[in-house]
BAMIRO-694446 format. One line per 3 residues: number of its first residue (from 1); their letters; for each residue y, x, z of C-alpha. Coordinates in Angstrom, 3 decimals. Layout:
BAMIRO-694446
NUM	A	Y X Z | ...
This chain:
BAMIRO-694446
1	MKK	0.000 0.000 0.000 | 3.484 1.259 -0.903 | 6.099 1.739 1.778
4	EAS	8.262 -0.915 0.109 | 5.483 -3.498 0.522 | 5.088 -2.644 4.205
7	IAR	8.851 -2.879 4.766 | 8.850 -6.312 3.098 | 5.908 -7.603 5.160
10	LTE	7.364 -6.415 8.445 | 10.807 -7.831 7.659 | 9.328 -11.234 6.858
13	RFT	7.363 -11.154 10.114 | 10.485 -10.289 12.128 | 12.576 -12.951 10.358
16	KAA	10.015 -15.663 11.118 | 10.630 -14.982 14.805 | 13.703 -17.181 14.308
19	SMQ	11.239 -20.103 14.330 | 9.576 -19.049 17.584 | 10.985 -21.288 20.274
22	RWN	11.430 -20.020 23.828 | 11.350 -22.155 26.980 | 9.785 -24.966 24.961
25	DHI	8.295 -26.455 28.141 | 11.797 -26.914 29.613 | 14.807 -29.092 28.841
28	RPV	17.041 -27.007 26.550 | 20.569 -27.962 25.504 | 20.379 -25.403 22.663
31	ELT	17.605 -23.730 20.707 | 16.513 -20.409 22.188 | 14.433 -18.260 19.855
34	ELD	12.413 -15.075 20.202 | 14.441 -13.276 17.533 | 17.689 -13.877 19.393
37	KQA	16.147 -12.877 22.721 | 14.915 -9.563 21.290 | 18.335 -8.842 19.769
40	HKM	20.098 -9.552 23.055 | 17.542 -7.389 24.876 | 18.320 -4.360 22.679
43	IIA	22.073 -4.783 23.128 | 21.567 -4.842 26.893 | 19.236 -1.835 26.615
46	YLL	22.051 0.062 24.881 | 24.399 -0.598 27.801 | 21.786 0.323 30.394
49	AKS	20.801 3.522 28.603 | 24.410 4.602 28.079 | 25.100 4.039 31.770
52	EED	22.066 6.103 32.787 | 22.941 8.862 30.340 | 26.412 9.168 31.859
55	RRD	25.017 9.936 35.294 | 21.744 11.792 34.596 | 21.074 15.449 33.876
58	DPI	18.163 14.546 31.587 | 19.172 12.885 28.279 | 17.837 9.524 27.163
61	DWR	15.260 9.752 24.370 | 17.046 7.262 22.127 | 14.537 7.350 19.296
64	YLI	11.739 6.604 21.757 | 13.816 3.744 23.215 | 14.473 2.222 19.788
67	EAG	10.861 2.484 18.657 | 9.621 1.097 21.957 | 11.861 -1.930 21.411
70	IFE	10.363 -2.421 17.942 | 6.817 -1.984 19.265 | 7.318 -4.518 22.065
73	FLQ	8.800 -7.002 19.608 | 5.806 -6.598 17.285 | 3.418 -7.145 20.169
76	RLV	5.263 -10.294 21.195 | 5.141 -11.634 17.634 | 1.356 -11.448 17.654
79	LTD	0.850 -12.729 21.212 | 3.649 -15.285 21.266 | 1.452 -18.255 22.242
82	IKA	0.705 -16.752 25.664 | 3.124 -17.887 28.394 | 4.987 -15.036 30.062
85	PVF	3.405 -15.287 33.568 | -0.079 -15.452 32.041 | 0.743 -12.602 29.651
88	HQM	1.883 -10.279 32.447 | -1.107 -11.174 34.615 | -3.496 -10.417 31.752
91	REN	-1.812 -7.044 31.197 | -2.566 -6.037 34.780 | -6.306 -5.979 34.053
94	PET	-7.143 -2.710 32.200 | -10.029 -4.229 30.230 | -8.085 -7.331 29.190
97	RKQ	-5.114 -5.145 28.347 | -7.279 -3.014 26.062 | -8.676 -6.080 24.294
100	MDE	-5.196 -7.489 23.755 | -3.951 -4.193 22.337 | -6.890 -3.879 19.962
103	YVF	-6.213 -7.405 18.711 | -2.528 -6.583 18.098 | -3.386 -3.342 16.255
106	KEL	-5.865 -5.198 14.052 | -3.364 -7.950 13.204 | -0.652 -5.474 12.226
109	KND	-2.819 -2.863 10.529 | -2.017 -3.982 6.977 | 1.699 -4.378 7.733
112	LKG	1.945 -0.773 8.904 | -0.415 0.765 6.359 | 2.251 1.909 3.885
115	LNK	4.639 3.350 6.460 | 4.851 6.858 7.854 | 1.528 7.486 9.606
118	GFG	3.274 8.862 12.656 | 4.952 5.497 13.227 | 1.640 3.623 13.337
121	QRF	0.126 6.209 15.647 | 3.114 6.064 17.999 | 2.771 2.279 18.022
124	QDY	-0.819 2.523 19.249 | -0.050 5.314 21.702 | 2.776 3.312 23.259
127	FSN	0.372 0.655 24.506 | -2.795 2.735 24.830 | -1.187 5.409 27.009
130	PHE	1.449 3.615 29.085 | 3.804 5.638 31.274 | 5.356 2.906 33.369
133	MDI	7.870 5.200 35.056 | 9.427 6.516 31.833 | 13.138 5.792 32.140
136	ERR	13.194 4.335 28.617 | 10.418 1.863 29.454 | 12.160 0.849 32.677
139	ILR	15.412 0.315 30.772 | 13.653 -1.953 28.268 | 11.937 -3.880 31.045
142	AAH	15.233 -4.375 32.872 | 16.905 -5.438 29.611 | 14.071 -7.915 29.033
145	YLA	14.632 -9.633 32.370 | 18.418 -9.587 32.071 | 18.197 -11.243 28.646
148	TNW	15.675 -13.741 30.029 | 17.984 -14.482 32.960 | 20.908 -15.100 30.574
151	EFK	18.836 -17.781 28.834 | 17.451 -19.166 32.063 | 20.905 -19.845 33.486
154	IIY	21.555 -22.226 30.582 | 18.310 -24.067 31.311 | 18.730 -24.044 35.087
157	HTA	22.189 -25.602 35.009 | 20.957 -28.239 32.566 | 18.019 -29.446 34.675
160	PFI	17.801 -27.798 38.119 | 15.557 -30.628 39.330 | 12.543 -29.709 37.132
163	YGI	9.438 -28.990 39.206 | 8.747 -25.270 39.558 | 12.136 -24.142 38.296
166	EET	13.115 -22.567 41.625 | 9.980 -20.419 41.533 | 10.854 -19.270 38.014
169	KKN	14.373 -18.441 39.191 | 13.033 -16.389 42.096 | 10.558 -14.485 39.896
172	IED	13.264 -13.463 37.429 | 15.670 -12.432 40.193 | 12.914 -10.413 41.903
175	QIE	12.186 -8.536 38.682 | 15.861 -7.726 38.196 | 16.109 -6.497 41.794
178	DHY	13.169 -4.155 41.145 | 15.372 -2.370 38.592 | 18.469 -2.248 40.756
181	DLI	18.317 1.550 40.893 | 19.599 1.518 37.300 | 23.390 1.716 37.498
184	GVQ	23.784 -0.560 34.488 | 21.810 -3.329 36.213 | 24.164 -3.061 39.186
187	KIS	27.219 -3.299 36.917 | 25.905 -6.318 35.016 | 24.953 -8.041 38.286
190	LEK	28.604 -7.883 39.361 | 29.377 -10.229 36.433 | 32.555 -8.370 35.553
193	KSF	33.285 -6.249 32.447 | 29.764 -5.162 31.494 | 28.478 -8.701 31.972
196	GFI	31.385 -9.986 29.878 | 30.323 -7.751 26.988 | 26.685 -8.881 26.992
199	DLC	27.824 -12.482 27.491 | 30.001 -12.332 24.376 | 27.174 -10.708 22.425
202	GQL	24.821 -13.439 23.629 | 27.156 -16.082 22.231 | 26.421 -14.786 18.730
205	RFQ	23.081 -16.615 18.955 | 25.031 -19.887 18.696 | 26.713 -18.847 15.433
208	KRW	24.381 -19.717 12.588 | 24.131 -17.772 9.348 | 24.759 -19.698 6.104
211	ART	26.433 -22.313 8.295 | 27.349 -24.600 5.377 | 23.768 -25.296 4.336
214	PRI	20.513 -26.243 6.107 | 17.798 -23.572 6.181 | 14.294 -22.934 7.506
217	PET	14.128 -20.870 9.577 | 17.699 -20.910 10.796 | 18.913 -17.472 11.805
220	SVL	21.852 -16.653 14.029 | 24.323 -13.819 13.625 | 22.710 -12.156 16.658
223	GHM	19.208 -12.342 15.215 | 20.420 -11.132 11.813 | 21.934 -8.055 13.454
226	LIV	18.562 -7.064 14.912 | 16.767 -7.553 11.577 | 19.272 -5.234 9.889
229	AIL	18.946 -2.714 12.732 | 15.145 -2.566 12.491 | 15.329 -2.372 8.696
232	SYI	17.849 0.468 8.927 | 15.670 2.397 11.345 | 12.459 2.008 9.330
235	CTM	14.218 2.881 6.073 | 15.752 5.963 7.683 | 12.276 7.020 8.762
238	EMN	10.800 6.393 5.308 | 13.519 8.146 3.329 | 13.721 11.124 5.650
241	DKA	11.423 11.417 8.648 | 13.167 14.720 9.339 | 16.494 12.968 9.808
244	CNK	18.230 14.252 12.909 | 18.010 12.116 16.040 | 21.701 11.228 15.889
247	RFY	21.219 9.811 12.405 | 18.434 7.510 13.591 | 20.599 6.519 16.558
250	NNY	23.715 5.808 14.481 | 21.893 3.896 11.745 | 20.141 1.644 14.244
253	FSA	23.025 0.866 16.580 | 25.641 0.598 13.840 | 23.398 -2.048 12.273
256	LFH	22.788 -3.730 15.630 | 26.536 -4.085 16.196 | 27.758 -4.410 12.596
259	DLP	28.638 -8.108 12.875 | 29.908 -7.900 16.447 | 33.511 -8.808 15.447
262	EVL	32.198 -12.201 14.301 | 32.035 -13.331 17.922 | 35.834 -13.404 17.609
265	TKD	36.223 -14.526 13.967 | 33.011 -16.480 13.237 | 30.814 -15.847 10.182
268	IIS	33.308 -15.982 7.304 | 31.409 -16.409 4.039 | 31.742 -13.740 1.328
271	PVK	33.510 -15.927 -1.305 | 36.301 -16.662 1.171 | 36.700 -12.969 2.027
274	KVA	37.126 -12.095 -1.646 | 39.973 -14.543 -2.277 | 43.240 -12.657 -2.840
277	DLD	42.086 -9.582 -0.930 | 41.551 -11.710 2.150 | 38.823 -9.276 3.144
280	EVI	41.437 -6.683 4.137 | 43.359 -9.248 6.183 | 40.168 -10.271 7.993
283	KGY	39.218 -6.637 8.646 | 42.641 -6.019 10.179 | 42.343 -9.090 12.379
286	EKQ	38.840 -8.122 13.471 | 39.994 -4.623 14.385 | 42.895 -5.982 16.431
289	KME	40.725 -8.468 18.321 | 38.013 -5.874 18.909 | 40.593 -3.702 20.643
292	EKL	42.033 -6.563 22.678 | 38.938 -8.554 23.616 | 35.740 -6.527 23.243
295	LTL	36.370 -2.817 23.645 | 38.224 -3.401 26.902 | 34.894 -4.562 28.349
298	LPK	33.333 -1.129 27.731 | 34.038 2.151 29.534 | 36.749 4.134 27.747
301	IWR	34.387 6.983 26.896 | 32.161 4.584 24.878 | 34.881 2.920 22.843
304	SEM	35.220 5.530 20.116 | 31.489 5.254 19.433 | 31.684 1.468 19.136
307	RYF	34.573 1.870 16.680 | 32.423 4.297 14.697 | 29.648 1.693 14.597
310	TED	31.800 -1.304 13.593 | 34.676 0.027 11.450 | 33.976 0.836 7.771
313	EFN	30.340 0.339 8.672 | 29.183 0.328 5.035 | 30.515 3.814 4.293
316	NKI	28.434 6.968 4.572 | 30.282 9.055 7.134 | 30.158 12.038 9.417
319	IEK	32.290 13.466 12.200 | 33.559 16.975 11.557 | 35.970 18.709 13.915
322	NEI	36.535 15.394 15.744 | 37.577 13.708 12.485 | 35.658 10.887 10.785
325	KSV	35.033 11.652 7.112 | 33.516 9.503 4.379 | 30.917 11.259 2.227
328	TEI	29.028 10.320 -0.930 | 25.690 10.922 0.759 | 24.304 12.536 3.888
331	SKE	23.330 15.926 2.497 | 20.964 18.392 4.128 | 24.019 20.191 5.483
334	YNN	25.217 17.104 7.331 | 21.768 16.048 8.549 | 22.529 17.547 11.928
337	NEF	23.343 16.019 15.303 | 26.655 17.841 15.487 | 27.964 15.864 12.469
340	SPL	26.833 12.459 13.827 | 25.760 11.246 10.333 | 25.669 7.519 9.539
343	DGK	24.141 6.070 6.339 | 26.563 3.202 5.742 | 25.302 2.520 2.218
346	LLE	21.797 2.125 3.579 | 23.119 -0.280 6.216 | 24.838 -2.334 3.497
349	ECD	21.636 -2.520 1.454 | 19.652 -3.605 4.531 | 22.306 -6.204 5.365
352	KLA	22.132 -7.735 1.897 | 18.338 -7.551 1.846 | 18.207 -9.440 5.153
355	AFI	20.531 -12.126 3.727 | 18.408 -12.323 0.563 | 15.251 -12.823 2.639
358	EAS	16.957 -15.511 4.735 | 17.760 -17.485 1.580 | 14.393 -16.815 -0.086
361	LSI	12.290 -17.930 2.888 | 14.204 -21.175 3.190 | 13.787 -21.921 -0.527
364	KHG	10.089 -21.042 -0.198 | 9.817 -23.593 2.639 | 11.348 -26.263 0.388
367	VKS	14.786 -26.399 2.011 | 17.289 -25.237 -0.566 | 20.803 -25.955 -1.707
370	EEL	23.152 -24.797 -4.429 | 24.697 -22.304 -1.987 | 21.327 -20.761 -1.104
373	VKG	20.148 -20.497 -4.717 | 23.434 -19.002 -5.886 | 23.639 -16.665 -2.900
376	KED	20.132 -15.420 -3.562 | 20.846 -14.811 -7.254 | 24.174 -13.080 -6.579
379	IYS	22.675 -10.707 -4.020 | 19.713 -9.903 -6.267 | 21.845 -9.150 -9.324
382	EYK	24.222 -6.903 -7.375 | 21.814 -4.962 -5.178 | 18.398 -5.032 -6.883
385	NEK	18.804 -1.708 -8.685 | 19.606 0.327 -5.592 | 17.450 3.333 -4.832
388	IQG	18.411 5.266 -1.729 | 16.706 8.593 -1.112 | 13.280 7.542 -2.346
391	IDF	13.289 3.881 -1.286 | 13.138 1.458 -4.230 | 14.893 -1.637 -2.929
394	EEI	14.147 -3.557 -6.121 | 10.469 -3.485 -5.150 | 11.323 -5.073 -1.792
397	FKT	13.611 -7.682 -3.383 | 10.900 -8.652 -5.899 | 8.517 -9.453 -3.050
400	FY	10.742 -12.365 -2.050 | 12.153 -13.302 -5.463
């Protein structure tokens, strides 16, 4: 199997997580999906890891953290029908745990077959040889419960009288307390600036993509951001497994945050942006509001990085002598941590591919409109011929055409 086929299969699997309902045995005032939960979890993990990195002598292994997030998401996609308390209880038994892992590996074997062999092996090793005290694993576990708690508060305030809900509340709070040694957990628990940032990010799950037309599955801006982030990471690995760690880091988190300004502006459709250079006006407004509303919720020393992630995000760029420079491509010379390389063109291609898949899957499910059909055709005609460092995106597009 070619790498392009594996990328397509995995992306479709991740996108379908937008149909996986969470808390479906509770009264919910809004839909809560697995895709959105995983996206929110990784945003929280970023904050927790940055906070730990600021105070620790040992650096965070960011590539390990990112891959672990992808691995845990894949596992959850396969085992989604198991309720969380039952799932965690089953994982405590070594024999049951082994059987579950073998089932997951078998289910995903074909999806991973065309990708870098090291990725598949690391996926198996992550579950087969658990190191529960790894700081990266503890950060992800804390992020998981913080994201779960964010959802649970919506449910709890809607129907606090439901039988057993107080026990659920206590279990979640106990799990969060178990990670209170992480400074980021303490900050978020204060419900001040750090909480404000993750709260705003969480609200992106209520902003639907392609808002002017019905779709199946519906995807939110938040969920879309995670799809693009995972795509960017896997494509970085496939085009250059020897990419420096900072390049993997930048490509993933720039993608994860690339639509963050939309929490302030909403998802403005492309045709509107292109009217009379309105795109530049919108970009200026987004930049202003990011400075006023969002960046103030982050520590000052993180703000320049968030600007790097969200401004001119579709340009290839590096940092040289403390100056951001646009480049045609990330050459071997710039593939070095000291230049903080970011493949913006790759991010753009992944962004459009994710949008193309969103439209294609809905049409495939029989829910289509003029906007979806035209959007699909426009994206295909503009981006189908792109080849970026050995990845033939036309092959991926054709899978969903």
